[in-house]
PDB file with one MODEL, atoms N, CA, C and O in Angstrom:
MODEL        1
ATOM      1  N   MET A   1      -6.381  15.462 -10.883  1.00  0.00           N
ATOM      2  CA  MET A   1      -7.154  14.496 -11.635  1.00  0.00           C
ATOM      3  C   MET A   1      -8.088  13.781 -10.665  1.00  0.00           C
ATOM      4  O   MET A   1      -7.674  13.366  -9.582  1.00  0.00           O
ATOM      5  N   ASN A   2      -9.322  13.645 -11.053  1.00  0.00           N
ATOM      6  CA  ASN A   2     -10.279  12.905 -10.244  1.00  0.00           C
ATOM      7  C   ASN A   2     -10.265  11.455 -10.672  1.00  0.00           C
ATOM      8  O   ASN A   2     -10.343  11.141 -11.860  1.00  0.00           O
ATOM      9  N   GLY A   3     -10.166  10.592  -9.709  1.00  0.00           N
ATOM     10  CA  GLY A   3     -10.140   9.169 -10.005  1.00  0.00           C
ATOM     11  C   GLY A   3     -11.185   8.436  -9.198  1.00  0.00           C
ATOM     12  O   GLY A   3     -12.024   9.045  -8.533  1.00  0.00           O
ATOM     13  N   VAL A   4     -11.124   7.152  -9.265  1.00  0.00           N
ATOM     14  CA  VAL A   4     -12.025   6.304  -8.492  1.00  0.00           C
ATOM     15  C   VAL A   4     -11.339   5.991  -7.173  1.00  0.00           C
ATOM     16  O   VAL A   4     -10.161   5.637  -7.143  1.00  0.00           O
ATOM     17  N   SER A   5     -12.078   6.122  -6.095  1.00  0.00           N
ATOM     18  CA  SER A   5     -11.473   5.878  -4.785  1.00  0.00           C
ATOM     19  C   SER A   5     -11.126   4.406  -4.606  1.00  0.00           C
ATOM     20  O   SER A   5     -11.727   3.522  -5.217  1.00  0.00           O
ATOM     21  N   THR A   6     -10.149   4.177  -3.760  1.00  0.00           N
ATOM     22  CA  THR A   6      -9.742   2.807  -3.435  1.00  0.00           C
ATOM     23  C   THR A   6     -10.912   2.047  -2.833  1.00  0.00           C
ATOM     24  O   THR A   6     -11.091   0.860  -3.102  1.00  0.00           O
ATOM     25  N   ARG A   7     -11.707   2.728  -2.019  1.00  0.00           N
ATOM     26  CA  ARG A   7     -12.865   2.075  -1.396  1.00  0.00           C
ATOM     27  C   ARG A   7     -13.869   1.600  -2.437  1.00  0.00           C
ATOM     28  O   ARG A   7     -14.410   0.500  -2.322  1.00  0.00           O
ATOM     29  N   LYS A   8     -14.119   2.424  -3.452  1.00  0.00           N
ATOM     30  CA  LYS A   8     -15.067   2.025  -4.499  1.00  0.00           C
ATOM     31  C   LYS A   8     -14.546   0.822  -5.271  1.00  0.00           C
ATOM     32  O   LYS A   8     -15.300  -0.100  -5.584  1.00  0.00           O
ATOM     33  N   VAL A   9     -13.269   0.837  -5.571  1.00  0.00           N
ATOM     34  CA  VAL A   9     -12.683  -0.305  -6.275  1.00  0.00           C
ATOM     35  C   VAL A   9     -12.729  -1.535  -5.390  1.00  0.00           C
ATOM     36  O   VAL A   9     -13.029  -2.632  -5.861  1.00  0.00           O
ATOM     37  N   ASP A  10     -12.433  -1.360  -4.107  1.00  0.00           N
ATOM     38  CA  ASP A  10     -12.475  -2.481  -3.171  1.00  0.00           C
ATOM     39  C   ASP A  10     -13.882  -3.071  -3.111  1.00  0.00           C
ATOM     40  O   ASP A  10     -14.043  -4.291  -3.068  1.00  0.00           O
ATOM     41  N   ARG A  11     -14.894  -2.215  -3.107  1.00  0.00           N
ATOM     42  CA  ARG A  11     -16.290  -2.686  -3.107  1.00  0.00           C
ATOM     43  C   ARG A  11     -16.594  -3.478  -4.372  1.00  0.00           C
ATOM     44  O   ARG A  11     -17.237  -4.527  -4.317  1.00  0.00           O
ATOM     45  N   LEU A  12     -16.127  -2.969  -5.515  1.00  0.00           N
ATOM     46  CA  LEU A  12     -16.338  -3.670  -6.785  1.00  0.00           C
ATOM     47  C   LEU A  12     -15.650  -5.031  -6.768  1.00  0.00           C
ATOM     48  O   LEU A  12     -16.231  -6.027  -7.201  1.00  0.00           O
ATOM     49  N   VAL A  13     -14.429  -5.077  -6.273  1.00  0.00           N
ATOM     50  CA  VAL A  13     -13.681  -6.337  -6.181  1.00  0.00           C
ATOM     51  C   VAL A  13     -14.469  -7.340  -5.341  1.00  0.00           C
ATOM     52  O   VAL A  13     -14.555  -8.519  -5.685  1.00  0.00           O
ATOM     53  N   THR A  14     -15.044  -6.860  -4.235  1.00  0.00           N
ATOM     54  CA  THR A  14     -15.848  -7.736  -3.380  1.00  0.00           C
ATOM     55  C   THR A  14     -17.075  -8.235  -4.135  1.00  0.00           C
ATOM     56  O   THR A  14     -17.411  -9.417  -4.059  1.00  0.00           O
ATOM     57  N   GLN A  15     -17.745  -7.346  -4.860  1.00  0.00           N
ATOM     58  CA  GLN A  15     -18.930  -7.736  -5.629  1.00  0.00           C
ATOM     59  C   GLN A  15     -18.591  -8.746  -6.713  1.00  0.00           C
ATOM     60  O   GLN A  15     -19.424  -9.581  -7.068  1.00  0.00           O
ATOM     61  N   LEU A  16     -17.378  -8.677  -7.240  1.00  0.00           N
ATOM     62  CA  LEU A  16     -16.947  -9.621  -8.277  1.00  0.00           C
ATOM     63  C   LEU A  16     -16.370 -10.895  -7.668  1.00  0.00           C
ATOM     64  O   LEU A  16     -15.817 -11.738  -8.375  1.00  0.00           O
ATOM     65  N   ASP A  17     -16.503 -11.022  -6.369  1.00  0.00           N
ATOM     66  CA  ASP A  17     -16.017 -12.188  -5.629  1.00  0.00           C
ATOM     67  C   ASP A  17     -14.500 -12.350  -5.747  1.00  0.00           C
ATOM     68  O   ASP A  17     -13.980 -13.462  -5.839  1.00  0.00           O
ATOM     69  N   LEU A  18     -13.819 -11.225  -5.743  1.00  0.00           N
ATOM     70  CA  LEU A  18     -12.360 -11.220  -5.781  1.00  0.00           C
ATOM     71  C   LEU A  18     -11.819 -10.681  -4.457  1.00  0.00           C
ATOM     72  O   LEU A  18     -10.719 -10.129  -4.404  1.00  0.00           O
ATOM     73  N   ALA A  19     -12.595 -10.846  -3.397  1.00  0.00           N
ATOM     74  CA  ALA A  19     -12.218 -10.330  -2.084  1.00  0.00           C
ATOM     75  C   ALA A  19     -10.886 -10.923  -1.650  1.00  0.00           C
ATOM     76  O   ALA A  19     -10.486 -11.999  -2.093  1.00  0.00           O
ATOM     77  N   GLY A  20     -10.229 -10.207  -0.792  1.00  0.00           N
ATOM     78  CA  GLY A  20      -8.941 -10.663  -0.291  1.00  0.00           C
ATOM     79  C   GLY A  20      -7.790  -9.886  -0.904  1.00  0.00           C
ATOM     80  O   GLY A  20      -6.645 -10.024  -0.473  1.00  0.00           O
ATOM     81  N   MET A  21      -8.088  -9.069  -1.911  1.00  0.00           N
ATOM     82  CA  MET A  21      -7.054  -8.241  -2.510  1.00  0.00           C
ATOM     83  C   MET A  21      -6.715  -7.134  -1.511  1.00  0.00           C
ATOM     84  O   MET A  21      -7.609  -6.458  -1.001  1.00  0.00           O
ATOM     85  N   SER A  22      -5.458  -6.957  -1.240  1.00  0.00           N
ATOM     86  CA  SER A  22      -5.058  -5.940  -0.263  1.00  0.00           C
ATOM     87  C   SER A  22      -5.302  -4.548  -0.813  1.00  0.00           C
ATOM     88  O   SER A  22      -5.395  -4.348  -2.024  1.00  0.00           O
ATOM     89  N   LYS A  23      -5.405  -3.596   0.089  1.00  0.00           N
ATOM     90  CA  LYS A  23      -5.620  -2.206  -0.334  1.00  0.00           C
ATOM     91  C   LYS A  23      -4.442  -1.711  -1.174  1.00  0.00           C
ATOM     92  O   LYS A  23      -4.631  -0.922  -2.100  1.00  0.00           O
ATOM     93  N   SER A  24      -3.245  -2.164  -0.864  1.00  0.00           N
ATOM     94  CA  SER A  24      -2.086  -1.743  -1.657  1.00  0.00           C
ATOM     95  C   SER A  24      -2.154  -2.344  -3.061  1.00  0.00           C
ATOM     96  O   SER A  24      -1.752  -1.695  -4.027  1.00  0.00           O
ATOM     97  N   ALA A  25      -2.656  -3.574  -3.188  1.00  0.00           N
ATOM     98  CA  ALA A  25      -2.817  -4.184  -4.509  1.00  0.00           C
ATOM     99  C   ALA A  25      -3.866  -3.434  -5.309  1.00  0.00           C
ATOM    100  O   ALA A  25      -3.701  -3.221  -6.510  1.00  0.00           O
ATOM    101  N   VAL A  26      -4.956  -3.028  -4.643  1.00  0.00           N
ATOM    102  CA  VAL A  26      -5.988  -2.231  -5.313  1.00  0.00           C
ATOM    103  C   VAL A  26      -5.385  -0.911  -5.789  1.00  0.00           C
ATOM    104  O   VAL A  26      -5.635  -0.484  -6.916  1.00  0.00           O
ATOM    105  N   SER A  27      -4.601  -0.273  -4.945  1.00  0.00           N
ATOM    106  CA  SER A  27      -3.968   0.995  -5.320  1.00  0.00           C
ATOM    107  C   SER A  27      -3.045   0.824  -6.518  1.00  0.00           C
ATOM    108  O   SER A  27      -3.018   1.672  -7.409  1.00  0.00           O
ATOM    109  N   ARG A  28      -2.282  -0.277  -6.544  1.00  0.00           N
ATOM    110  CA  ARG A  28      -1.388  -0.526  -7.680  1.00  0.00           C
ATOM    111  C   ARG A  28      -2.194  -0.727  -8.963  1.00  0.00           C
ATOM    112  O   ARG A  28      -1.835  -0.206 -10.019  1.00  0.00           O
ATOM    113  N   ARG A  29      -3.283  -1.487  -8.863  1.00  0.00           N
ATOM    114  CA  ARG A  29      -4.141  -1.693 -10.042  1.00  0.00           C
ATOM    115  C   ARG A  29      -4.696  -0.372 -10.545  1.00  0.00           C
ATOM    116  O   ARG A  29      -4.702  -0.107 -11.747  1.00  0.00           O
ATOM    117  N   CYS A  30      -5.161   0.454  -9.617  1.00  0.00           N
ATOM    118  CA  CYS A  30      -5.712   1.759  -9.994  1.00  0.00           C
ATOM    119  C   CYS A  30      -4.653   2.636 -10.654  1.00  0.00           C
ATOM    120  O   CYS A  30      -4.936   3.331 -11.630  1.00  0.00           O
ATOM    121  N   ALA A  31      -3.453   2.605 -10.129  1.00  0.00           N
ATOM    122  CA  ALA A  31      -2.366   3.400 -10.716  1.00  0.00           C
ATOM    123  C   ALA A  31      -2.097   2.939 -12.140  1.00  0.00           C
ATOM    124  O   ALA A  31      -1.887   3.763 -13.031  1.00  0.00           O
ATOM    125  N   GLY A  32      -2.101   1.641 -12.359  1.00  0.00           N
ATOM    126  CA  GLY A  32      -1.902   1.116 -13.716  1.00  0.00           C
ATOM    127  C   GLY A  32      -3.018   1.533 -14.645  1.00  0.00           C
ATOM    128  O   GLY A  32      -2.768   1.892 -15.796  1.00  0.00           O
ATOM    129  N   LEU A  33      -4.243   1.491 -14.161  1.00  0.00           N
ATOM    130  CA  LEU A  33      -5.378   1.915 -14.984  1.00  0.00           C
ATOM    131  C   LEU A  33      -5.321   3.411 -15.260  1.00  0.00           C
ATOM    132  O   LEU A  33      -5.612   3.850 -16.373  1.00  0.00           O
ATOM    133  N   ASP A  34      -4.945   4.201 -14.248  1.00  0.00           N
ATOM    134  CA  ASP A  34      -4.807   5.646 -14.441  1.00  0.00           C
ATOM    135  C   ASP A  34      -3.813   5.946 -15.553  1.00  0.00           C
ATOM    136  O   ASP A  34      -4.047   6.828 -16.379  1.00  0.00           O
ATOM    137  N   GLU A  35      -2.710   5.215 -15.575  1.00  0.00           N
ATOM    138  CA  GLU A  35      -1.695   5.415 -16.614  1.00  0.00           C
ATOM    139  C   GLU A  35      -2.258   5.067 -17.988  1.00  0.00           C
ATOM    140  O   GLU A  35      -2.015   5.793 -18.952  1.00  0.00           O
ATOM    141  N   GLN A  36      -2.995   3.986 -18.093  1.00  0.00           N
ATOM    142  CA  GLN A  36      -3.584   3.610 -19.381  1.00  0.00           C
ATOM    143  C   GLN A  36      -4.593   4.649 -19.852  1.00  0.00           C
ATOM    144  O   GLN A  36      -4.650   4.966 -21.040  1.00  0.00           O
ATOM    145  N   VAL A  37      -5.385   5.180 -18.932  1.00  0.00           N
ATOM    146  CA  VAL A  37      -6.356   6.216 -19.276  1.00  0.00           C
ATOM    147  C   VAL A  37      -5.622   7.473 -19.737  1.00  0.00           C
ATOM    148  O   VAL A  37      -6.027   8.109 -20.710  1.00  0.00           O
ATOM    149  N   ARG A  38      -4.541   7.833 -19.038  1.00  0.00           N
ATOM    150  CA  ARG A  38      -3.762   9.019 -19.434  1.00  0.00           C
ATOM    151  C   ARG A  38      -3.234   8.867 -20.851  1.00  0.00           C
ATOM    152  O   ARG A  38      -3.336   9.793 -21.655  1.00  0.00           O
ATOM    153  N   ILE A  39      -2.675   7.711 -21.163  1.00  0.00           N
ATOM    154  CA  ILE A  39      -2.145   7.455 -22.507  1.00  0.00           C
ATOM    155  C   ILE A  39      -3.257   7.569 -23.541  1.00  0.00           C
ATOM    156  O   ILE A  39      -3.069   8.168 -24.600  1.00  0.00           O
ATOM    157  N   PHE A  40      -4.407   6.995 -23.235  1.00  0.00           N
ATOM    158  CA  PHE A  40      -5.546   7.053 -24.149  1.00  0.00           C
ATOM    159  C   PHE A  40      -5.988   8.498 -24.377  1.00  0.00           C
ATOM    160  O   PHE A  40      -6.246   8.905 -25.510  1.00  0.00           O
ATOM    161  N   ARG A  41      -6.072   9.263 -23.300  1.00  0.00           N
ATOM    162  CA  ARG A  41      -6.546  10.648 -23.415  1.00  0.00           C
ATOM    163  C   ARG A  41      -5.549  11.541 -24.147  1.00  0.00           C
ATOM    164  O   ARG A  41      -5.947  12.537 -24.750  1.00  0.00           O
ATOM    165  N   GLU A  42      -4.264  11.206 -24.104  1.00  0.00           N
ATOM    166  CA  GLU A  42      -3.239  12.029 -24.738  1.00  0.00           C
ATOM    167  C   GLU A  42      -2.876  11.559 -26.141  1.00  0.00           C
ATOM    168  O   GLU A  42      -1.966  12.101 -26.768  1.00  0.00           O
ATOM    169  N   ARG A  43      -3.593  10.545 -26.633  1.00  0.00           N
ATOM    170  CA  ARG A  43      -3.284  10.029 -27.967  1.00  0.00           C
ATOM    171  C   ARG A  43      -3.603  11.096 -29.020  1.00  0.00           C
ATOM    172  O   ARG A  43      -4.460  11.950 -28.798  1.00  0.00           O
ATOM    173  N   PRO A  44      -2.923  11.047 -30.149  1.00  0.00           N
ATOM    174  CA  PRO A  44      -3.235  11.998 -31.228  1.00  0.00           C
ATOM    175  C   PRO A  44      -4.661  11.765 -31.758  1.00  0.00           C
ATOM    176  O   PRO A  44      -5.101  10.629 -31.934  1.00  0.00           O
ATOM    177  N   GLN A  45      -5.342  12.847 -31.996  1.00  0.00           N
ATOM    178  CA  GLN A  45      -6.710  12.750 -32.522  1.00  0.00           C
ATOM    179  C   GLN A  45      -6.684  12.648 -34.038  1.00  0.00           C
ATOM    180  O   GLN A  45      -5.902  13.328 -34.702  1.00  0.00           O
ATOM    181  N   ARG A  46      -7.522  11.815 -34.568  1.00  0.00           N
ATOM    182  CA  ARG A  46      -7.647  11.672 -36.027  1.00  0.00           C
ATOM    183  C   ARG A  46      -9.025  12.158 -36.425  1.00  0.00           C
ATOM    184  O   ARG A  46      -9.994  11.402 -36.345  1.00  0.00           O
ATOM    185  N   TRP A  47      -9.126  13.381 -36.843  1.00  0.00           N
ATOM    186  CA  TRP A  47     -10.411  13.946 -37.250  1.00  0.00           C
ATOM    187  C   TRP A  47     -10.446  14.100 -38.686  1.00  0.00           C
ATOM    188  O   TRP A  47     -11.448  14.562 -39.233  1.00  0.00           O
TER     189      TRP A  47
ENDMDL
END
């Protein structure tokens, strides 16, 4: 699965003036978002 790199997220966090978040915290956030995206993508389709 292709995701967003930790560096890109870290850059975004800095741009949003949320600097100071550790790389491990960024990784945890990304993992949580990846899980939410997976759930969304695997949801039953209603056509």
